[in-house]
C-alpha positions as CSV (number, residue, x, y, z in Angstrom):
1,X,143.3,181.1,65.6
2,X,146.1,180.9,68.2
3,X,146.4,177.6,70.1
4,X,148.0,177.7,73.5
5,X,150.1,174.6,74.3
6,X,150.9,173.9,77.9
7,X,153.3,171.1,79.1
8,X,153.1,170.5,82.8
9,X,155.8,168.4,84.4
10,X,154.2,167.5,87.7
11,X,150.7,166.6,88.8
12,X,150.5,169.9,90.8
13,X,151.2,171.8,87.6
14,X,148.6,169.8,85.8
15,X,145.9,170.5,88.4
16,X,146.8,174.3,88.4
17,X,146.6,174.3,84.6
18,X,143.2,172.6,84.5
19,X,141.9,175.0,87.2
20,X,143.0,178.1,85.3
21,X,142.2,176.8,81.8
22,X,138.7,175.3,82.0
23,X,138.6,174.9,78.2
24,X,141.8,172.9,78.0
25,X,141.9,169.6,76.1
26,X,144.3,167.0,77.5
27,X,146.3,164.9,75.1
28,X,149.2,162.5,75.2
29,X,149.9,160.9,71.8
30,X,147.7,163.4,70.1
31,X,146.1,161.0,67.7
32,X,142.6,161.9,68.8
33,X,143.4,165.7,68.6
34,X,144.7,165.2,65.1
35,X,141.5,163.3,64.0
36,X,139.3,166.1,65.5
37,X,141.4,168.8,63.8
38,X,140.9,167.1,60.4
39,X,137.2,167.2,61.1
40,X,137.5,171.0,61.8
41,X,137.4,170.8,65.6
42,X,140.1,173.0,67.1
43,X,140.9,173.7,70.7
44,X,142.0,176.9,72.2
45,X,144.2,175.3,74.9
46,X,146.0,171.9,74.6
47,X,147.7,170.4,77.6
48,X,150.4,167.9,76.6
49,X,150.9,165.1,79.1
50,X,153.9,163.6,77.3
51,X,156.4,165.2,79.7
52,X,154.9,163.8,82.8
53,X,157.1,160.8,83.5
54,X,154.8,159.4,86.2
55,X,152.1,158.8,83.6
56,X,154.4,156.8,81.3
57,X,155.8,153.3,81.2
58,X,155.1,149.9,82.7
59,X,156.7,148.4,85.8
60,X,156.0,145.5,88.1
61,X,156.3,145.8,91.8
62,X,155.5,143.1,94.4
63,X,153.5,141.0,91.9
64,X,151.4,144.0,90.6
65,X,151.7,145.6,87.2
66,X,151.5,149.4,86.9
67,X,150.9,151.0,83.6
68,X,150.9,154.8,83.2
69,X,148.0,156.4,81.3
70,X,150.4,157.8,78.7
71,X,152.0,154.5,77.9
72,X,151.9,153.9,74.1
73,X,150.2,150.9,72.5
74,X,153.6,149.9,71.0
75,X,155.2,149.9,74.5
76,X,152.4,147.7,75.8
77,X,152.6,145.3,72.8
78,X,156.4,144.8,73.2
79,X,156.8,144.9,77.0
80,X,158.1,141.6,78.4
81,X,156.0,141.8,81.6
82,X,152.8,142.5,79.7
83,X,153.6,139.7,77.2
84,X,154.2,137.3,80.0
85,X,151.3,138.0,82.3
86,X,148.7,139.7,80.0
87,X,149.4,138.1,76.6
88,X,145.9,138.9,75.3
89,X,146.4,142.6,76.0
90,X,149.8,142.5,74.3
91,X,148.5,140.8,71.2
92,X,145.3,142.9,71.0
93,X,147.0,146.3,71.1
94,X,149.5,145.0,68.5
95,X,146.6,144.9,66.0
96,X,145.3,148.4,66.6
97,X,146.1,150.8,63.7
98,X,149.4,151.1,61.9
99,X,152.8,151.1,63.6
100,X,152.8,154.9,63.4
101,X,149.5,155.0,65.4
102,X,150.7,152.4,67.9
103,X,153.9,154.5,68.5
104,X,151.8,157.6,69.4
105,X,148.4,156.4,70.6
106,X,148.2,155.8,74.4
107,X,146.3,153.3,76.4
108,X,144.0,156.0,77.6
109,X,142.7,156.8,74.2
110,X,142.4,153.1,73.3
111,X,140.2,152.5,76.3
112,X,138.2,155.6,75.5
113,X,137.5,154.5,71.9
114,X,136.7,151.0,73.1
115,X,134.1,152.4,75.5
116,X,132.6,154.6,72.7
117,X,132.4,151.8,70.1
118,X,131.1,149.2,72.6
119,X,128.4,151.5,73.8
120,X,127.1,152.1,70.3
121,X,127.5,155.8,70.7
122,X,128.2,157.3,67.2
123,X,128.3,160.9,68.3
124,X,132.0,160.7,69.4
125,X,133.2,158.7,66.3
């Protein structure tokens, strides 16, 4: 099976890709895609968000904290702004998985798994 990998660099490219590839699976760190692949679930089209700089990183502006959806758990745990203003978040993500997982898993997937586990839905596990 051939897997098509697409790496959009802008939001416009992302929207065009999603419109033209309705079967596409979005991924950033890839940890969830890897877990699914090990379970035998393969995707025809993968859209990698890692190259989209607007979706990465943490910054503070005028008293507000902005965190991109593709920010890794390791970045969150070690970021001085997060550690200062959101210490519970920093310490919580520092306990998720191994260092390898924290260096690749993103905040989006962490929130997704939190929602699945807290809802009691086992079909996604």
